[in-house]
C-alpha positions as CSV (number, residue, x, y, z in Angstrom):
1,M,-52.9,85.1,-70.1
2,A,-55.2,84.8,-67.2
3,R,-54.5,82.1,-64.7
4,K,-57.2,79.5,-64.2
5,K,-58.6,79.8,-60.7
6,R,-58.3,76.5,-58.7
7,K,-61.6,75.3,-57.4
8,Q,-61.8,75.7,-53.7
9,G,-62.1,72.6,-51.6
10,T,-60.4,70.1,-54.0
11,A,-56.7,68.8,-53.7
12,P,-54.5,68.7,-56.7
13,K,-54.1,65.2,-58.3
14,R,-50.6,63.7,-57.9
15,E,-49.2,61.2,-60.2
16,P,-48.2,57.8,-58.6
17,K,-44.4,57.3,-58.0
18,F,-42.7,54.8,-60.2
19,N,-41.9,51.5,-58.4
20,P,-39.7,49.1,-60.4
21,F,-40.4,46.2,-57.9
22,A,-44.2,46.5,-58.0
23,D,-44.7,43.9,-60.7
24,I,-42.3,41.4,-59.1
25,A,-44.1,41.7,-55.7
26,K,-47.4,41.0,-57.4
27,Q,-46.0,37.9,-59.2
28,L,-44.6,36.5,-56.0
29,S,-47.8,37.0,-54.2
30,K,-49.7,35.1,-56.9
31,E,-47.2,32.2,-56.8
32,L,-47.3,32.0,-53.0
33,A,-51.1,31.9,-53.1
34,V,-51.0,29.0,-55.6
35,T,-48.4,27.1,-53.5
36,E,-50.5,27.3,-50.4
37,V,-53.5,25.9,-52.3
38,E,-51.6,23.0,-53.9
39,R,-49.7,22.0,-50.8
40,P,-50.9,18.5,-49.6
41,A,-52.3,18.3,-46.2
42,A,-50.2,16.7,-43.4
43,P,-51.1,13.1,-42.6
44,P,-53.0,12.6,-39.4
45,P,-51.0,11.3,-36.4
46,P,-51.0,7.6,-35.9
47,Q,-53.6,6.2,-33.6
48,V,-51.9,4.8,-30.4
49,A,-53.8,2.2,-28.6
50,A,-54.7,3.3,-25.1
51,P,-53.0,1.3,-22.4
52,P,-55.1,-1.1,-20.4
53,A,-56.6,0.2,-17.3
54,A,-54.7,-0.3,-14.1
55,S,-57.5,-2.4,-12.6
56,Q,-57.3,-4.9,-15.5
57,P,-55.7,-8.3,-14.5
58,P,-52.3,-9.1,-16.1
59,V,-53.7,-12.2,-17.9
60,E,-56.5,-10.2,-19.5
61,A,-54.1,-7.3,-20.3
62,F,-51.8,-9.7,-22.1
63,A,-54.6,-11.4,-24.0
64,S,-55.9,-8.0,-25.0
65,A,-52.4,-6.9,-26.3
66,M,-51.9,-10.2,-28.2
67,R,-55.4,-10.0,-29.8
68,G,-55.0,-10.7,-33.5
69,V,-51.5,-12.3,-33.2
70,T,-51.2,-15.7,-35.0
71,P,-49.0,-18.2,-33.0
72,L,-46.3,-20.1,-34.8
73,A,-47.3,-23.6,-36.0
74,G,-45.6,-26.5,-34.2
75,K,-44.0,-24.3,-31.5
76,T,-45.2,-25.0,-28.0
77,G,-43.7,-24.2,-24.7
78,R,-40.3,-22.4,-24.1
79,V,-37.6,-22.7,-26.7
80,R,-34.3,-23.8,-25.1
81,P,-30.9,-23.5,-26.6
82,K,-29.5,-26.7,-28.1
83,S,-26.1,-26.5,-26.3
84,K,-25.0,-24.7,-23.2
85,R,-21.8,-22.7,-23.7
86,P,-19.3,-23.2,-20.9
87,P,-18.4,-20.1,-18.9
88,V,-15.3,-18.1,-19.7
89,A,-13.4,-19.3,-16.6
90,E,-13.9,-22.9,-17.7
91,I,-12.7,-22.2,-21.2
92,A,-9.6,-20.4,-19.8
93,M,-8.9,-23.3,-17.5
94,R,-9.1,-25.8,-20.4
95,S,-6.7,-23.6,-22.4
96,V,-4.2,-23.6,-19.5
97,N,-4.5,-27.3,-19.0
98,E,-4.0,-28.0,-22.7
99,V,-0.9,-25.8,-22.8
100,A,0.5,-27.5,-19.7
101,E,-0.1,-30.9,-21.2
102,E,1.6,-29.9,-24.5
103,A,4.6,-28.5,-22.6
104,T,4.9,-31.6,-20.5
105,F,4.7,-33.8,-23.6
106,A,7.3,-31.7,-25.4
107,M,9.5,-31.8,-22.3
108,M,9.3,-35.6,-22.1
109,M,10.2,-35.9,-25.8
110,N,13.2,-33.7,-25.3
111,T,14.4,-35.4,-22.1
112,A,14.5,-38.9,-23.8
113,D,17.6,-37.8,-25.8
114,R,19.4,-36.1,-23.0
115,P,22.7,-37.7,-21.9
116,H,22.2,-40.0,-18.9
117,W,23.7,-42.9,-17.0
118,A,22.1,-45.5,-14.8
119,G,24.1,-48.0,-12.6
120,Q,22.9,-51.3,-11.5
121,R,20.4,-49.7,-9.1
122,G,19.6,-46.6,-11.1
123,A,17.0,-47.7,-13.8
124,E,14.1,-46.0,-11.9
125,A,16.3,-43.2,-10.6
126,V,17.2,-42.0,-14.1
127,E,13.5,-41.7,-15.0
128,Q,12.9,-39.6,-11.9
129,L,15.7,-37.3,-12.9
130,R,14.4,-37.0,-16.4
131,R,10.9,-35.9,-15.3
132,G,12.3,-33.6,-12.6
133,A,10.3,-35.6,-9.9
134,W,12.9,-34.9,-7.2
135,P,13.8,-31.4,-5.9
136,V,17.4,-30.5,-5.9
137,D,18.7,-30.7,-2.3
138,K,22.1,-29.1,-3.0
139,E,24.4,-28.0,-5.8
140,V,28.1,-27.5,-6.3
141,D,29.6,-25.1,-8.8
142,L,32.8,-26.4,-10.5
143,H,32.7,-24.1,-13.5
144,G,36.1,-22.6,-14.4
145,L,38.2,-25.1,-12.4
146,R,40.8,-27.4,-13.7
147,A,39.8,-31.0,-14.2
148,H,41.9,-32.5,-11.4
149,V,40.7,-29.8,-8.9
150,A,37.1,-30.2,-10.0
151,E,37.3,-34.0,-9.6
152,R,38.6,-33.7,-6.0
153,R,35.8,-31.3,-5.0
154,L,33.2,-33.4,-6.7
155,R,34.3,-36.6,-4.9
156,A,34.1,-34.8,-1.5
157,F,30.7,-33.3,-2.4
158,V,29.2,-36.7,-3.4
159,A,30.5,-38.3,-0.2
160,E,28.9,-35.5,1.9
161,A,25.6,-35.9,0.0
162,R,25.5,-39.6,0.8
163,Q,26.3,-38.9,4.4
164,R,23.6,-36.2,4.7
165,R,21.1,-38.4,2.8
166,W,20.5,-35.9,0.0
167,R,18.5,-37.7,-2.8
168,C,19.2,-35.3,-5.7
169,V,22.1,-32.9,-6.2
170,R,23.2,-30.7,-9.1
171,V,26.7,-30.4,-10.4
172,I,27.4,-27.2,-12.4
173,H,30.4,-27.7,-14.8
174,G,29.6,-25.5,-17.7
175,Q,29.0,-26.4,-21.4
176,G,32.7,-26.2,-22.3
177,L,32.3,-23.6,-25.0
178,H,36.0,-22.6,-24.7
179,S,37.3,-26.1,-25.0
180,A,39.1,-27.0,-28.3
181,G,37.3,-30.3,-28.6
182,D,34.8,-32.1,-26.4
183,P,34.0,-30.2,-23.1
184,V,36.8,-31.3,-20.8
185,L,35.3,-30.5,-17.4
186,R,31.9,-31.9,-18.2
187,G,33.4,-35.2,-19.4
188,A,35.7,-35.4,-16.4
189,C,32.8,-34.9,-13.9
190,R,30.5,-37.4,-15.6
191,S,33.2,-39.9,-15.9
192,L,34.0,-39.6,-12.2
193,L,30.3,-40.1,-11.3
194,K,30.3,-43.4,-13.1
195,R,33.3,-44.6,-11.0
196,L,31.4,-43.9,-7.7
197,P,28.6,-46.6,-7.8
198,E,28.6,-46.8,-4.0
199,H,27.4,-43.2,-3.8
200,V,25.7,-42.6,-7.2
201,D,22.7,-44.4,-8.6
202,A,22.3,-42.4,-11.8
203,W,22.9,-39.1,-13.4
204,C,21.1,-37.1,-16.2
205,E,21.7,-33.9,-18.0
206,A,19.7,-31.0,-16.4
207,M,16.6,-29.5,-17.9
208,P,17.0,-26.4,-20.0
209,D,15.6,-24.2,-17.2
210,G,18.0,-25.9,-14.7
211,G,21.3,-25.5,-16.6
212,G,20.8,-27.7,-19.6
213,A,24.1,-29.1,-21.0
214,G,26.1,-27.0,-18.4
215,A,24.8,-29.0,-15.4
216,T,24.2,-32.6,-14.4
217,L,21.5,-34.0,-12.0
218,V,22.8,-36.7,-9.8
219,A,20.7,-39.3,-7.9
220,I,22.5,-40.2,-4.6
221,H,22.2,-43.7,-3.3
222,S,19.7,-43.6,-0.4
223,S,20.4,-46.8,1.5
């Protein structure tokens, strides 16, 4: 069988290679083309008003900026606040003063029931002792002593206070927590003070911060 002679000058025809993704690529290209056509156009940028020229006077620039603005009806001039709030320091000072007044009132209410004694000349003195109006010039500590020893020392202490012209002294005798009945030493000291009217005008139980029931404030006769 004779071979067919190939024509000179012509290349042999080749069959195209099989590409499984060719159809998919064509489909994607069509969809992208449709999407680009249907996509809405972007909105134009907002128009920004040009600032007034530097040479324009402030009044005219303000009038130009406010052009088209409707003023509120019935509002003229500057709107001022109805009430002025006090500064923080004033509020803090009011709070401190209120607390001090309440503490003083509570202290006076508590002092009215404190044990006290006023001699013939001590009506005013006992009030001064209650309020703590006089500073304590001197104090004597009799806590832990026997009653007769404490009375001897207290008598000498009161005489010295009168001689040195001390107006207010404090006698520390304790609350008598270890006594079987009433506090022995406290009762003995206060009883002795009542028997010394030439030296003592009045006495009153001390404030809580000054000894409370364990101490007695004594007003010494001043003349």
